[in-house]
N, C-alpha and C positions, 0 to 999 in steps of 0.2 A: 273857484278854488284859490286862484292867485290872490284875490282880495283878502281872503281869510288868512293866507300865509303872511301877507304884508301887515295885517293887524297883529299877528303874533310877535313881530319884531318889537322888542322893548316892552312887551306885556309882562306885567307882574301879577302874581296871585299870591296873597299872603306874604308879600315882601320877597318872593322868590322870582328871579328872572327866568321866565319860562324858556327863552331861547338858550340861555346858558345851561339850563337843566337838560334840554333836548340835546345840545352839543356834548355835554358830559356823558349822558347815557349812550349816545351814539359812539363816542370815543371808546368807552369801556366795552361796548358790544364788539367793536372792531379790534380791540387789543385788550383781551382779558387781564393781561399783566398790570394794566392801569388800575385795577380794582384792589390790588394788594397794598395794604397799609400796615405800618408797624409804628406803634406809639411808644414813647419812652418817658419815664419819670424817675427822679432820684429823690429819695427821702433822707432827711438829716434830722436826727434826734437833737433837741435843744436842751430840755431839762424836764424832769418829772414826766408828765404825760404829754408834754408839748413836742411837736415836731413840725417840720415844714417839708413840703414836696415841691420840687423844682421841675418845671416842664419847659424844656428849651428846644427840643428837636423831635422830629418824626420823619418817617419815610413814607412816601405815597406817590402814586402815579409815576413811578420810576424816578423819583427825585428825593434827595435828602433836604429837608427844610430845617434851617437853623433860625430860631427867633432871635432878633436883636435884643429884646427885653423878655426874659423868661416869665412865664406865669408862676406865681408862688402861691401855693395853697397851704394854709395853716391848719393844724389839728391839735386838739386838746381833749380832755375828758371833763365831764361835769364834776363839780366839787364833791358831790356825794360819792363819786367813784375815784376820789383822790386826785383829781385834776384841778386846774385853775380856772376852768370854764371860760377860757379866753378865745376859743374858736370851736367850730363844730367838731364833733368826734367822727371817727371813721364810719360808724354806723349811719350817722346823719349824712355824711358825704356819699355813702352808697345809695341812700334814698334820693339825694340830690341828683346823682348820676342817673338813676332810674327815671325820675320824672323829667329831667332835662332831655334825656334821650327819647323818651316817649313823646315829649313836646315837639322836638324837631322831626321825629319820624312821622307824627300825625300831620304837621304843617307841610312837609315835603310831599307826602302822599295825597293830602287834600289838594295841594296845588296841581299835582299831576292829574288829578281827577276833575279839575276845574271847580273845586269846592272852595268858595271864598269863606274864610272864617271871620266872624265878627268878634268872637271872644273865645279864648281857650285858657282854662286854668285846670291844674291837676293837683289834687291833694293826695298825700301818701302817709300812711301810718305803718310802722313796723314794730313787731314785738320781739324782744330779746330777753332771755332769762340768763342773767349774768353768772349763774352757778357754773355754766360751762366755761365761760371766758375766764373766770377766776379760779378754775380748776377745783371747784368744790363738789362737782358731780361729774362722773363719767357717763351718766345717763342723759344728761341735758346737752344738746348740741350748742356750741358757742355762737352760732350764727342766728339769723332770723328764724323764729318759729312760724311767723305769719306776716305777710305784707298785704295791705289793702290799699287799692288805688281807686280814686274817684275822679272821673274826667267830666268837666263841664265845658261843652263845646257848643257855641251858638253860631248858627248859620241859617240861611234861607232855604237850604236844601232839605229834602225829606229826611225824616228820622232814619228810615231804612238805609239811606246813603251813608249817614253818619255812623250807624251801627256797623255797616260793612267796612267803613274806613277804620274804625277802632279795632275790629277783629283783624283786619289785614295788618295794621300797624303793630299789633302784638306779635305777629309772625315774623316781622322784619326788623324789630327793634334790637340792636346789638346788645344793649345792657340787659334788657328783659330776657333775651335768649341766654346771656351769660349767667343770670341768676337762676333761671329755670333748668338749665342743663349743665351737666358736669363738663368742666373744661380742664385740660391738663395745666397744672401750675407746678413748675419746678423751682425749688428753693435750694440755692447753693451757698455754702459758707466760703467766703474768700479768705 
């Protein structure tokens, strides 16, 4: 048993430090307040359909973290929707959020299960009817009507293990949960 524990030190699965994962999970189990995170973003309109979102701080694990250099995410609309097509639109950013969240969720949970991944790629398509967004129809919702995700995961583990991993990852993916379930959103005019 001791030899097995020594081999775990410095062991990585899918680029994840398994000792750090174990320590993080243990710390959160011992102090549930460490699991609470609050993320912050500020959006500034630039012109037309262009805007930028600045991400410079978040709270987590009982700390406030301030980035020295903020992340800056740009947004625009396609030219056929009166934009300059200089950056992804918010709908594409939502798809990006979904697949990047699914990716990290799958990788972390595969590592926890000892599943080494040789390749992981995720494709996503989402359908939107702009009648709702443009206010041309009250009967068409402005958001996604349908989203389809295809996961290509290559590993030496049996397909049943991979299917269980994908099912479980769907249950614990924060962005997938946010898209599938109603979350309270408050909008306040300053």
